[in-house]
N, C-alpha and C positions, 0 to 999 in steps of 0.2 A: 465085503460087499463087492459084487461085480457090476460094473457100469458099461453098457453097450449103447452106442448111438445108432439108432435105426434110421435116422435121417430127419431133416428139418428140426423140429423141437421135440422129437420123439426119442425117448430113452427107455431102456429096460434096466431097472435097478433090482438086482437079485440078492437077497439075503438068505439066511438059513430058514427063516420062518415065512417069508413073504416075497413075492415078486410084484414090483410096481411098474406099470407102463405109463409114461407121461405123454400127453398130447398126441395120440395116434394120428398119423397122417395118411391120406389116400394116395393111390398111384398117380393121381393128377399132379401131385407135387414133383414127380420125377423119382420118388423113392418107393421101393417095394419093401415094406416092413415084414412081409411074410404073414404068418398067423401065430404070433406069440401068445403063450398062455400067461395069464396074470391073475393075481388075487385082488389087485387094486388098480384102478385107472384114475389118474388125475387129469382134468381138463381145465386149462387156464381160461378159455373162453370158447364160445360155440361157433367160431368160424370153421368152415368146412375143412381147412387144412390142419386143424388141431383137434378135431373131434370125430375121427373116423372109427367109431366104436366097434363096428362089425368086424374090424380086422383082428380083434383081440379074442382069443379063445378062453375057455373056462367059464367060470361064473363070477367075474370080478365085481367088486364093489366100486361104484362110480362116485368120485368125489370131485365136485366142481364149485363148491361154495366156500365162503369165508367161515372160519371156525376151527375147532380142534377135534381131531378124530383119533381113535385108537382101534386099529384093525389088524388082526393077525400079527400082533407084536410090533407093528409099525405105528409110530406116533406122527401124525401129520397135522400141520397148521396151515390153513388157507388165509392169506393176507390180501386184503382188497387193495388193488392198484388200478392203473388205467392203461389203455392201449395207445394213448397219445399224450401229448403235453398240454392238453386243454381239458383235463378232468373228465375225459371220456366223451367230449362233445363231438369228436370226429369219428372215433372207432369204437367207443364203448368201454366197458370195464374189462379188467384183466385180474386174474387171481394168481399170485405167486404162492408156491408151496414150499414149506420146509418139511422135509421128510427125514425122520430119524429111525434108523435101523442099525443093528449090529454095532451100537455105540458110535455110529457115523452120522453126521448131520449134513444133509444135502439140501441146497436151495435151488429150486427151479423157478426162473423168473417169468416163464411164459412169454407172451408178446409185450413185455414191458415197454412203455413208450416215453418214460420220463424218469428223472432222478427221484428216488424214493424220499418221502418226507422223513423227518427225524423219527417219528413214531413208527413208520413202516420199516425204516432201516434198523431200528432197535430189535424188531422181531426177526430180521434176516441176518443180522451181524453174527459173526462167529461160525459161519458154516465151514465145514471141512472141505466141501465141494460146492462150487457155484456153477450152475448151468445157465449161461447168459447169452441172450441174442446180441449179435454184433453187426448184422447185415444192413441196417438202416432201412429206408423206404417205409415200411409199416411198423418198425420198432426203433429202438435206439441204434446208433451207428457205432463204429469202432472207437472214436475218441470218447464219446459219452459212456460207452461200456467200460472203458479203462478207468474213467472217473468213478464209476459205480463199484468196480472191483476194489479200488482203494478205500472207498467209503465203507464197504461191507467187510473188509479185512479177511477175505477168503484165502484159504491156503492153496487149494487145487482149483483151477479155473478151466472149465471146458466150454469153448464157444459153441454156439448153435445158431440156426436160422441165418445162414449166410450162403453165398453162391458157391456151388460145387459143379462138377461136371454133370451131375444128375439133374440139376434144376435150372430152368431158364428164367426163374423169377428175377424181378428187378432188385436183386440184393447185391451188396458188395462182397467181394472175397475177403478172407481173413487178414490180408496184408496190413491194412491200416490199423486194425486192432493190435496185431502183433507188434507193429512199430511203436504204437503208443504205450505198450506194455514193456518196451525195451528189449524185445526178443529180436535179436539181430539175424538169426537163422531159424527159419520155420522148423519146428520139431517134426519128426517123422510121425504121421498119423498111426495110431495104435488101434488094433481091432477091438480091444476092450481095456478097461482100467480096473484093477483090483485094489480096493482101498481097505486098509486096516488101520487101527490106531497107531501101529508101529511104523507105518510108511508114509504118514502125513508129513510133508516138509515143513520146516520152520519158517521159510520164506515163501511168498506167493509164487506159484509155478503154473504156467499155462500148459495144458495138455490138449493136443489135437487128437480126436478120435476119427477113425475111418468109418463111414456109414456102411450099413449092411448092403451088400450087392447081390 
């Protein structure tokens, strides 16, 4: 599976049978995701910066709810969570997605705003790749994200939804998260990550991806 960060919370997950786009974002976020073609779009919540559907080409199937789905050889589970730490009273609901393709299990947390409950965590635990917001403000911040990484026991961790040169949003840069994760020197951002069963590390590893420019 190839994983490319298009910016904000938007990723392209490409397998042999299907391509998934998560949380497509508009140019107003500072990111230009182009016009990617996909078979499936997942949307964690209907805020403008996570549901820019017209940016995605093809005839994708839209998944934005809780439940289990099997499409184009991909198995997807939507897990109900919240966008804040007050059961959605401030910012509403959020859906985290576990996406299984190519014998790889990816968990995209959307705009998660709280520590998952034991029941939620059980469905998310064991992901090979965890896509986690770290920028604070409207989601969890770096220290909370590090706690959740430990809770979910992910192997490869890819931060998202943080401040970059492209976005002027009130988000934190990745520094605090990296420090909490014990990463002393920030890893060089990669244009993409190719994940196979054979290259998943035994210990948790943080990978920074460079956004599409």
